[in-house]
Steps between C-alpha positions, in 0.01 A plus 500: 500500500645839403544774758290822491816702442585295190143532374506878545834511313352292222202737485740792468681320215171430323390864505846636425554288187167595346532859624841556342367391160187715529702796626742474208216457249326816634822695568405781262174570684487811718597431861192442713270439205522121514258296710775254596878517469794307643420588861129419469564163332756412768256593775229292331726195506581554868135570588392183324758295688395660829135424422587135439696477826220662701254260343700209640557658841164669562227392253466455122239775496777748588676409174176540305428841659849639430502373140150634436590845638823530301334367183223758537756781538684383189182473294387847608841645417519349154135583420562865587804488270293399195679748274815287502314168456788312664322169544831308504621685809166438670523126437868499604413674828232243581744222410765648732247504781382144426853360477583676826211315663629176346844536659336601828312169511822299486565478125794740488696320226195465275399864551847637422533273195159608371587868547818447300293357214254791525792746486638326192162514325468871577858574393465326161204711389667622179623156401159346572322755285745445212453123528120526492512740204690239296241227558254406229170313512670163449737565792215578738290205387795261537571629850133470599473143372819392672394666827175302499680171420777539757343707779122458482476124437814314616494595874143372541538154343519198733854369547405134548456182300163463324352318201549143377754313717568833676733577210427870456588798713299807380755746638793329329315459170405868494861579591595339168269747323652788697849379405427479126326839492781649712758419235268640232446819700869539589593443137256771394644742757855421390403557138357843585793608719829348387411376151379171364833322454646581841161445662467150355854417613429621855177300530665188354789514746290582805209277405726209410639510853146452631290318240618452144171324423298808592734719293448263207121529533519879518739550207330235284169676553655823371650319200163352416346848517737618226749700708849535360830497681735240651223318687611156379853576616354614832337160547832327426686731740248425777553128443878544508464681834285208616794264442724722711233526770453124540878445511522754782208338685657155477830642626321649803237234576676180393875565461576128487304485173669800337784330310273230357242764413755722323614204292143446378372856466824685412495440121132600471556812714792615284309424181189680627705806589668502157166472320357783713794728419475421128125564508551832675747633246307371198185686610414801278693807609199726445335331796719704728295815469219592734163386374182670611274205567123533478403143594428443869774262624278341767326230297318263736407218262861381438575530873192292586608243241843471657343461846278222362809313380655531847174383661490193275858422594423530872207258461718252310765520771252427781345215298841341446589528869177338619459242225846352460664513842878522498523488121256787492742715699748487212221576255376790710854634529523499121162675464581752773830583334319563175341810654753585769852359476587668830230297679653178371846606623363588843323163517818313418702705747269378776591136434784335696829483308492120499140488374605544138832491318632843413527431127140376496391809694675717239328310219163535674537879526617518139192303398273759663684774310434315173131485590501870587665589170240296311226687687653832396508383139131408529415839652702684232330302223151566634544872570753614236376267223681577172731750673650229722751370245832617649369436851423139408840454339686639800301317766484180295873472432588579862253237617642249254854554633373448856307188398815353343690565823226335706484194274878468508494524879234230526698271274814555705313432821353178365843387374395479138777737391 
């Protein structure tokens, strides 16, 4: 529990931060003409903190009475100053008072942090106005759609197993939709800010470190819609990053498997990286310019389709586990890895070292990567259609190299070669 002295100090900090910004913003006003300046904002923060403390010590009604009285004084002052129409300062003053009360009720850190954010918002007025002035109808619609998908739906979905065989988790399935649309939205923002070519590269690198499958769905959707640019190369780059990611995960989660895994996956990883680099440099150079897009990037139908594929895979995994016992575990591992290679690696890392030979563990993980690559080829073919040519070539040849390595490893393990 924080001390009253600390809470009063935090209240002072709350009012002072907001007051300095307001005082600087209104510095050209005649002295004494402002309803609230640095001193008034600072006093509001302290008064709010004191009101919160008295509410704890005496009675909550004391807090309500003090806040109501000060709020009434502020409203009267700003109403009488209608000529200036400084609504922002009025809202800032009420916020300073409210945040002061917050720190006075024991939430000093939260109140000070919130006041810092408020100060930043107030201080970036010019930049905010410039940003809004550059937006077009498509930008606003994309933002609104994404806000509904990510903030208005996801938090309220049940995070538990439902459906046939308890195979589906509504929260996790909708999270897949949020993930796919996130990469579409981020790609759109990158296109509008840093240019199409650099934007695609950034999303491919960042997205590949999280979910190359979701990046594939997002970029393939844009290819199918007729967009130009190095989108195919972006898919290949995301897959190349996926190879690096799984190598790092194996090194961290199952270091005893690393050498065997590198022997199997190394050639495919190097080949995938080479194909991605070639694809990047063979992309048309004119794609580097900024393109003013008019199509809303948040297309729900492809995202729902991708989520349906994941849901079908989850049902198949649960069916294999319940219907085939121990053999079903291997099948479910393969199916799980099709959609999430990381999940397969985590599952294997939880097994005792002696439970499975390291070279077989490496081959099992490599098999899930092959399945994942085939899924990405399926997604690219469905969404990009005729525009998926170079994507199919790159993913297909990399998958073929990995398959050869896996087959060779199985033959070595069985003693046939």
